[in-house]
C-alpha atoms as an extended CHARMM CRD file, in Angstrom:
* protein
*
        39  EXT
         1         1  MET       CA             48.9620000000       81.0490000000       62.1130000000  PROA      1               0.0000000000
         2         2  GLU       CA             50.8970000000       81.1360000000       59.1510000000  PROA      2               0.0000000000
         3         3  ILE       CA             52.8810000000       84.8540000000       58.1620000000  PROA      3               0.0000000000
         4         4  LEU       CA             54.1220000000       85.1110000000       54.4590000000  PROA      4               0.0000000000
         5         5  ILE       CA             56.3050000000       87.7440000000       53.5160000000  PROA      5               0.0000000000
         6         6  ASP       CA             57.9250000000       87.9730000000       50.4490000000  PROA      6               0.0000000000
         7         7  SER       CA             61.5210000000       87.6750000000       49.1690000000  PROA      7               0.0000000000
         8         8  TYR       CA             61.9060000000       91.9000000000       49.4380000000  PROA      8               0.0000000000
         9         9  VAL       CA             60.5200000000       92.1290000000       53.0070000000  PROA      9               0.0000000000
        10        10  TYR       CA             62.9020000000       88.7460000000       53.9430000000  PROA      10              0.0000000000
        11        11  ASP       CA             65.8710000000       90.1500000000       52.9340000000  PROA      11              0.0000000000
        12        12  GLU       CA             65.2790000000       93.6230000000       54.4380000000  PROA      12              0.0000000000
        13        13  LEU       CA             64.9040000000       91.5520000000       57.0450000000  PROA      13              0.0000000000
        14        14  LYS       CA             67.9300000000       89.0140000000       56.9950000000  PROA      14              0.0000000000
        15        15  LYS       CA             70.2240000000       93.0950000000       56.3830000000  PROA      15              0.0000000000
        16        16  HSD       CA             69.0380000000       94.2020000000       59.4250000000  PROA      16              0.0000000000
        17        17  CYS       CA             69.3580000000       91.1940000000       61.4640000000  PROA      17              0.0000000000
        18        18  GLU       CA             72.9700000000       90.6990000000       60.3230000000  PROA      18              0.0000000000
        19        19  LYS       CA             73.7880000000       94.0180000000       61.0790000000  PROA      19              0.0000000000
        20        20  ASN       CA             72.4800000000       94.0690000000       64.6450000000  PROA      20              0.0000000000
        21        21  LYS       CA             73.3910000000       90.7770000000       65.0220000000  PROA      21              0.0000000000
        22        22  VAL       CA             69.9390000000       89.8500000000       66.4060000000  PROA      22              0.0000000000
        23        23  PRO       CA             68.7190000000       86.5520000000       65.3990000000  PROA      23              0.0000000000
        24        24  MET       CA             65.7730000000       86.8630000000       63.0130000000  PROA      24              0.0000000000
        25        25  SER       CA             63.2360000000       84.4950000000       64.3890000000  PROA      25              0.0000000000
        26        26  MET       CA             63.4360000000       87.6350000000       67.2440000000  PROA      26              0.0000000000
        27        27  VAL       CA             62.9410000000       90.8140000000       64.7140000000  PROA      27              0.0000000000
        28        28  ALA       CA             60.2120000000       88.7580000000       63.0790000000  PROA      28              0.0000000000
        29        29  THR       CA             57.8320000000       87.4870000000       66.7200000000  PROA      29              0.0000000000
        30        30  LYS       CA             58.2200000000       91.0650000000       67.3670000000  PROA      30              0.0000000000
        31        31  ALA       CA             56.8670000000       92.6650000000       64.6790000000  PROA      31              0.0000000000
        32        32  ILE       CA             53.9850000000       90.2180000000       64.3580000000  PROA      32              0.0000000000
        33        33  LYS       CA             53.4380000000       90.7750000000       67.4550000000  PROA      33              0.0000000000
        34        34  GLN       CA             53.0130000000       94.9130000000       67.6130000000  PROA      34              0.0000000000
        35        35  TYR       CA             51.4520000000       94.1540000000       63.7530000000  PROA      35              0.0000000000
        36        36  LEU       CA             48.6280000000       92.1390000000       65.4220000000  PROA      36              0.0000000000
        37        37  ASN       CA             48.0910000000       94.4360000000       68.4490000000  PROA      37              0.0000000000
        38        38  ALA       CA             47.6590000000       97.3420000000       65.3860000000  PROA      38              0.0000000000
        39        39  GLU       CA             44.7470000000       95.9510000000       64.5260000000  PROA      39              0.0000000000
């Protein structure tokens, strides 16, 4: 599976991860799982 995000979303995700000191991959994986389960 391939997920594409635009640069704005990437920048916001990066800021959130840096602010909360969590790995970007962990946040992205959780968001993708929630999105897939919502459909």
